[in-house]
N, C-alpha and C positions, 0 to 999 in steps of 0.2 A: 610425452606429458611429464612435467617435473613433479617431484613429490611435494606434498604439502609441507610448508615450513613448520618444524617441530615447535617453534616458539609460540604457535597458536595456543598451545595448552596453558600458557602463562599469561594470556592476554588479559583475562579478568583481574589478575593481580597487578598488572602493569598499568592498566587504564585507571584514571582517577575520576569517578563519576561525581557530578554535582547532585545535590538533593533532588529527589523526584518531584514531579509536579502533580499535586492532588487536584483532580478535575471532578470528583463526585463521591457520593457515598450511597451505598446500596444496602437496603434491609429486606430480608426475605428473598424467596426465589424470584428472579427476574424483576425485583423491586415491588412485588405484590405483597401486601400485608392485609391482615384481618380477614383471610380467606377460610379460616377453619382448618388450615393444613395440619395434618397429623404426622407427616413424614419426618419432621425435624428441620426441613429446609426453611420453614418459616422463621426460624430463629437466626438465620444467617445475617451477619452484620460486618460489612467490609468497606474499606476505603478503595476508591478507584485512583490509582496512582501511575502515571507514565514515568518511565526512566528519565533521569536527568541527563544533561549533556555531559560528555566525558572530555577531559583535558589530556593532551599528549604527555608522555608517550603512551600510545595505544597498545603497543607490543607487537613484535615480529614484523611480518609483511604489512600489517595494517598501517604502520607508520610510512612505509614506502608508497602505498597507494594514496594515503592522504597527502603526502608531500608532492607526488607526481600530479595529482589532481589539482592541487593548489597552483603549481607551476603552469600547468596547461590552461587552467581557467583564467589566470592572470594574463597570459599571452593572448587569449581570446577575448579579453575585455569583460569577462563575467566573474571576476574575482569574488564578488559578493554573493555568488549563487548559493554557496553552502551556508545555511542558517545555523546549523549545529551538527555535531557528530556525536552519536550515541554508541558506546560499546557496552553491550548487555549480554550476559550469558555467553561470552566468547564470540559474539557476532557483531559486525560493525554496520551502522546505518548512517547514511548521509542525508540530512534533511535539506531538500533543494527548493528554492523559490520557484513557483510554477512558471513564471515568465521566462525562467532560464533553463527549464527542463530540456528542451530540444537541443540547445547548445551543449548542455552537459552530457547527454547520452551520446552525442557524436564524438565528444572528446573521449569518453570512457571506452567507446568502441574502437576508435581509430588511433589513439596515442600509443606509440610502441611500448611505452613503459606501463600502460594500463591494459589494453587489449581485452576488454570485457565484450567479447564477440556475441554472447548469447543471452537473451532475456528469457528466463525459464518460466516466468509468470508475472502477472499483475493482479494484485489483490486490493479489494476495497475494505475499508474499516469505518465504522460509524461510532463516534464518541459524542452523543447528544449534549453532554455537559462541557465539552471543550469549546467554549464560546469563541466564535469566529473561525474555528478550525474543526468544525464538526465532522467533516469528511476527510479521510486520508486515502491516497492511492499509493500503494507499495509496490516497488519494482524489484524483482529478484534477478540479479545479474551474475553471470559466470564467465570467468576468464579461462578458456580452455588452453591458452598459451601459458599462463602462469599458474593454473590450478588454484584459483581463488574465487571466493564468492562474497559479494556485498549486497547491500540493499540500498535503494533510494526511496525516500519517502516525501511526498508532497501533500500539503494540507490546503484545504479550501473551506469556505463557509457554506452552510446549507443554502443561503440565499443566492449564492453564485457557484454552483457545483461544476465549474468548467475547468478543464486541464487539457493541454495540448496532447494529441495522440502521438505515440512514438512509433507507429507502424512503419513509417518511412525508414526509420533507422533499424528497428527490430520487427520484421514482418511477423514473427511468432507472437507478438502482442495482440494480434488482430482479435482473436476469439476471446482472449483473456480480458481485453478492454470491453468487449461486448458483454461478458459475464458481470463485470463490475458495474456497467451501466444498467444491466437488467436487475441486479439484486440491490444495488445501493443508489442508483440514480446519478452516478458520476457521468458527466457528459465529456467525452473525449473529442475535442474540436479537431477536425481534419481527418477523422477516421473514415475509411472508405465506404463503410456500410454499417453505421452504428444503429443496429436494431436488436431487439431482444433475442437471446440465444436459447433460453430454456422455458421461459414463461410465454404464454400466448401474447400475441401483439397487443390485444386490448386489455391485458391484465392491469388492474389499478394498483398503483403503488409499487414499492420495491421491497420484497419479502425479507431481506437480511438486515434491513435497518432496524434499529432497536426501538423505533417508535411504530413499527408495523404491528397490527393487532395480533395477539397470540391465539385468540379464539373469539367466539361469540359473533362471527361473521358468516354470511351465507357461503355454502360450498360453491366456490366460483367456477369449478369445472363442470358442474351439473348442466346438462344440455349442450355441452360443447360439441362442435362439428368440425370435420375436416373438409376444407373447401376443395372443389374439383381442381385438377392440375392447372387449368387455364386461368384460375382466379387466385392462385397462390402467389406469394411474394417472390419477386424475381431479383436476382443479384446481378444480372447482366447490365 
């Protein structure tokens, strides 16, 4: 395994970010106000801002990855797949159109100049004020050949929470996609068994969404039972 490119340390200075995108404003703890809170958190007042797109040079090996990905995607006929590139806190994220996700992950895995062979995780994010892009799926990729890490990010609206499953390219994404489905309601089309992974099958809603109730609801595990083996869910 090769050593990490030392120019990584100056990436933040090399990349030029555009102004961030303000998508909301929060007052108080979790947006709650007028609760009589005496902890001090009730006085919180902050703007919700997403990092803006970055313009090259990004710095060090990140420019090599971006150039190789642009060349490979053009050859594959999906040159418009990358919506924007964000370099933030020394890390690079490629925002990918969801209809081009499967083509892009195959390029990232197989192209000899990229070789991102391993997907170490798939995360869900919910931004209720990011109109038309409320749900984000984030893919964490590792190149063991080149010792590099990048992220892919795909957005989708609440009204159409679908994105293609990458399990055929990265089998390790299987349970990660199930978790993002369970907690955020993101539907990974083509997944071999897209079922809840931690919450009970009949659990209402998706608990890590920001519109999920924080309290004042019945204890939903009360009276729960474990079905006999012959009635449990089968994966065969």
